[in-house]
C-alpha positions in Angstrom: 22.9 94.2 63.1 23.0 97.9 62.6 26.4 98.3 62.6 26.8 95.5 59.7 24.0 97.1 58.2 26.8 100.3 58.4 29.6 97.9 57.8 27.9 96.8 54.2 27.2 100.2 53.3 30.7 102.1 54.2 33.3 99.4 54.0 35.5 98.2 51.3 32.7 95.7 48.9 36.1 93.2 49.6 34.8 92.4 52.8 31.2 92.4 51.8 31.4 88.1 51.5 32.4 87.8 55.3 30.2 90.8 56.5 27.2 89.2 54.8 28.4 85.4 55.6 28.6 86.8 59.6 25.4 87.8 58.9 24.1 85.2 58.5 25.8 82.4 60.6 24.4 85.3 63.8 21.1 84.8 62.2 21.4 81.0 62.4 21.1 80.0 58.7 24.3 80.2 57.5 25.2 77.2 55.8 29.1 75.3 55.0 30.5 78.2 52.5 29.7 80.7 54.8 31.7 78.8 57.3 34.1 79.2 55.2 34.5 82.5 54.0 34.4 83.1 58.1 37.9 80.6 58.4 39.6 82.4 55.7 38.3 86.1 55.4 37.6 86.4 59.7 41.1 86.9 60.4 41.8 89.5 58.0 38.7 91.4 58.4 40.0 91.7 61.6 43.2 92.7 61.5 41.8 95.5 58.9 39.0 96.6 61.9 41.8 97.0 64.1 44.4 98.8 62.2 41.3 101.5 60.8 40.4 101.9 64.7 43.4 102.5 65.9 44.1 104.9 63.3 41.1 106.8 64.0 42.0 106.9 68.0 45.5 108.1 66.9 43.6 110.5 64.5 41.2 111.6 67.4 43.7 111.7 69.8 45.9 114.5 67.8 43.0 116.3 67.2 42.1 116.1 71.2 46.0 117.9 71.7 44.9 121.0 69.5 42.2 121.5 70.7 42.8 121.5 74.5 43.3 124.8 75.0 39.4 125.5 73.7 38.5 122.6 75.8 40.4 124.9 78.6 39.1 127.8 77.8 35.5 127.2 78.4 35.1 125.5 81.6 36.8 126.1 85.1 37.4 130.4 84.5 33.7 131.4 85.4 33.3 134.0 82.8 
């Protein structure tokens, strides 16, 4: 549930309905409207989230390569 609260606060507002419907369904209090929203929008949300995760991973990997020399200088030299 912590991830859902984080998402509600930080992701674009267009995803609030699908996140709230997912929360209700997870808690077992979802109604027909929530199921309709999930069927209609869950795949779009998954696509959005997947792209964001991949972009973050690429950016993180890029930063790691640019700073690899810093990590090497701190380890293994015995200084």
